[in-house]
C-alpha positions as CSV (number, residue, x, y, z in Angstrom):
1,M,-23.3,2.3,15.9
2,H,-27.0,1.9,16.0
3,H,-26.6,3.7,18.9
4,F,-25.2,6.6,17.6
5,R,-27.1,6.8,13.3
6,L,-27.8,9.6,13.1
7,I,-25.2,12.5,14.5
8,S,-22.0,11.3,13.2
9,Y,-21.6,12.2,9.5
10,S,-19.2,9.1,8.8
11,W,-17.5,5.9,10.0
12,D,-13.6,4.9,9.5
13,V,-15.1,0.5,9.3
14,V,-11.7,-0.9,7.8
15,N,-8.8,1.3,8.7
16,E,-4.7,-0.1,7.9
17,V,-5.2,-2.1,5.5
18,L,-2.7,-2.9,3.6
19,N,1.7,-2.5,4.2
20,D,3.4,0.0,2.2
21,D,3.9,-2.5,-1.0
22,G,0.4,-2.7,-1.4
23,S,-0.1,-6.1,0.2
24,M,-2.8,-6.7,2.3
25,R,-1.3,-5.5,6.0
26,S,-2.0,-9.1,8.6
27,S,-4.6,-9.0,11.3
28,V,-6.8,-12.0,12.6
29,F,-9.5,-10.9,10.4
30,Y,-7.1,-11.5,6.9
31,N,-5.7,-13.8,8.4
32,T,-9.0,-15.4,9.1
33,M,-11.4,-14.8,6.4
34,G,-8.8,-12.9,3.9
35,T,-10.3,-10.0,1.8
36,D,-13.4,-11.3,2.2
37,F,-13.9,-9.6,5.7
38,I,-13.8,-6.3,4.3
39,N,-17.1,-6.8,2.7
40,V,-18.3,-8.5,6.1
41,A,-17.1,-5.0,8.0
42,F,-18.8,-3.0,5.1
43,N,-22.4,-5.1,5.4
44,A,-22.5,-6.0,8.8
45,A,-21.8,-1.4,9.8
46,R,-24.4,-0.6,6.8
47,S,-26.5,-2.5,8.4
48,A,-26.3,-0.6,11.6
49,D,-26.2,2.8,10.4
50,P,-28.3,2.8,7.5
51,N,-27.7,6.8,6.0
52,T,-23.9,8.7,7.5
53,K,-21.4,8.3,5.7
54,L,-18.3,4.6,5.3
55,Y,-14.6,4.6,5.2
56,I,-12.0,3.8,4.4
57,N,-8.6,5.0,6.9
58,D,-5.0,4.6,5.6
59,Y,-1.7,6.6,6.1
60,N,0.9,6.5,3.3
61,I,-1.6,7.3,1.0
62,E,-1.5,10.7,0.1
63,G,1.1,10.8,-3.2
64,S,1.1,8.4,-6.3
65,G,3.3,4.9,-5.1
66,S,2.0,1.3,-4.7
67,K,0.3,1.8,-1.0
68,S,-2.1,4.2,-3.0
69,S,-2.4,2.9,-6.7
70,A,-3.3,-0.5,-4.8
71,M,-5.7,1.7,-2.4
72,V,-7.3,2.4,-5.5
73,N,-7.9,-1.1,-6.9
74,L,-9.0,-2.5,-3.7
75,V,-11.8,0.8,-4.1
76,Q,-12.7,-0.2,-7.4
77,S,-12.7,-4.3,-6.3
78,L,-15.1,-3.2,-4.0
79,K,-17.6,-0.8,-5.2
80,S,-17.6,-2.7,-8.1
81,A,-19.0,-5.9,-6.5
82,G,-21.3,-3.5,-4.6
83,V,-19.8,-2.9,-1.2
84,P,-21.5,0.3,0.2
85,I,-18.1,2.0,0.0
86,E,-18.4,6.2,0.7
87,G,-15.4,7.9,1.4
88,V,-11.5,7.5,2.0
89,G,-9.5,8.8,4.3
90,L,-6.0,10.5,4.7
91,Q,-4.2,10.0,7.2
92,G,-1.4,13.2,6.2
93,H,1.1,12.1,8.8
94,F,4.0,14.1,7.5
95,I,7.2,15.7,7.9
96,V,8.4,19.1,8.4
97,G,9.3,19.7,3.7
98,S,8.6,16.0,3.1
99,L,4.7,16.6,2.1
100,P,4.4,13.9,-1.4
101,S,5.0,16.4,-4.5
102,D,1.1,15.7,-5.4
103,I,-1.5,15.2,-2.7
104,A,-4.2,16.9,-4.5
105,G,-4.1,14.5,-7.8
106,T,-4.0,11.5,-5.0
107,I,-7.3,13.1,-3.8
108,Q,-8.8,13.1,-7.1
109,A,-7.6,9.5,-7.9
110,Y,-9.8,8.4,-6.0
111,A,-13.0,10.5,-5.9
112,N,-13.0,9.4,-10.0
113,L,-13.3,6.4,-8.4
114,G,-16.6,7.6,-7.4
115,V,-15.9,8.3,-3.8
116,E,-15.2,11.7,-1.3
117,V,-12.1,11.8,0.4
118,A,-11.7,13.3,3.7
119,I,-8.3,14.0,5.0
120,T,-8.5,12.7,8.6
121,E,-5.5,12.7,10.9
122,L,-3.0,15.4,9.9
123,D,-0.4,16.6,11.7
124,I,3.5,17.4,9.6
125,R,5.9,16.6,12.8
126,M,9.7,17.7,12.7
127,T,12.7,16.9,13.9
128,L,13.0,18.8,17.4
129,P,14.0,21.4,18.8
130,A,12.0,23.4,16.7
131,D,13.3,26.9,15.4
132,D,11.7,29.7,13.6
133,Q,12.3,27.8,11.0
134,K,10.8,24.5,10.9
135,L,7.9,26.3,12.0
136,Q,7.6,28.6,8.7
137,Q,8.2,25.5,6.7
138,Q,5.7,23.9,8.4
139,A,2.9,26.7,8.5
140,T,3.7,26.1,4.7
141,D,2.9,22.0,4.4
142,Y,-0.2,23.1,7.1
143,Q,-1.2,25.1,4.2
144,T,-0.6,23.5,1.4
145,V,-2.4,20.3,2.8
146,I,-5.2,21.8,3.2
147,E,-4.8,23.5,-0.1
148,A,-4.7,20.3,-1.9
149,C,-8.0,19.3,-0.3
150,R,-9.6,22.5,-1.3
151,S,-8.9,21.9,-4.8
152,V,-11.1,18.7,-4.9
153,Q,-15.1,18.8,-5.1
154,A,-14.8,15.7,-3.4
155,C,-12.3,16.1,-0.7
156,V,-15.2,17.0,1.9
157,G,-12.4,18.0,5.6
158,V,-9.9,17.7,7.1
159,T,-8.9,17.1,10.5
160,V,-6.3,17.6,12.4
161,W,-4.9,14.3,15.1
162,D,-4.7,16.4,18.2
163,F,-4.3,20.1,18.6
164,T,-1.6,20.6,20.6
165,D,1.1,18.8,21.4
166,K,1.0,18.9,24.5
167,Y,-1.8,15.7,24.2
168,S,0.4,15.1,20.1
169,W,1.3,10.6,20.4
170,V,4.1,11.3,18.1
171,P,6.9,11.8,20.4
172,D,6.6,9.0,21.6
173,T,6.3,6.9,18.8
174,F,9.4,8.9,16.9
175,P,11.7,9.3,19.3
176,G,13.1,13.4,18.8
177,Q,10.8,13.9,16.6
178,G,7.2,16.8,17.3
179,A,5.4,19.8,17.8
180,A,3.5,18.5,14.6
181,C,0.2,20.6,15.7
182,P,-0.9,23.6,15.7
183,W,-0.5,25.2,18.6
184,D,2.2,24.2,20.9
185,E,2.4,22.4,24.4
186,N,1.5,25.6,26.2
187,L,-1.5,26.4,23.7
188,N,-0.3,28.5,22.1
189,K,-1.2,29.3,18.4
190,K,2.5,28.5,16.3
191,P,2.8,29.6,12.9
192,A,1.1,26.0,10.6
193,Y,-2.4,28.0,12.4
194,D,-2.4,30.8,10.8
195,G,-0.8,28.0,7.3
196,I,-4.4,26.5,7.6
197,L,-6.8,29.8,7.7
198,A,-4.4,30.6,4.1
199,G,-4.7,27.3,3.2
200,W,-9.2,27.9,3.5
201,S,-8.8,31.6,2.0
202,A,-6.5,31.2,-0.8
């Protein structure tokens, strides 16, 4: 972090610390230090890079539920303790046709804590094989996510989690699913690409 200071916009300091029920996830850091490891990590990051935005990042925190509520409470407690947390990253690994019902409202809930928000790992997978109906729904879903970010001033950007299906992590992790990216395996633009453009221009 010291080496790349002044170059990076933000750092993902603490990643995937919550279980889906909102409890703390087991890790060597948590098992050794409890939740204090989060404070230590953010303060060490701030010391290494005094100016770059510092984020906590997780998945399944994009809609209402136990995990997102726990993240709100965690960020609130960190800020109350003076921990230099400045952003929340929503990974955004979604399924075609099954987006969370209130992404914009959830983004706003984080923003209300005084942090910025980014969608950090967006992809929208489908059961293979892909067909026209699924690809069109995927385009709509990408547009919906982008528009949700745009609707909240504190949402500063969206990063897709690989741009082409050729290198996507999805098929290896979710057998029988894939085609999650805006470009296909041959680097051809899919309808999802147009959905992303529509989301930014709406």
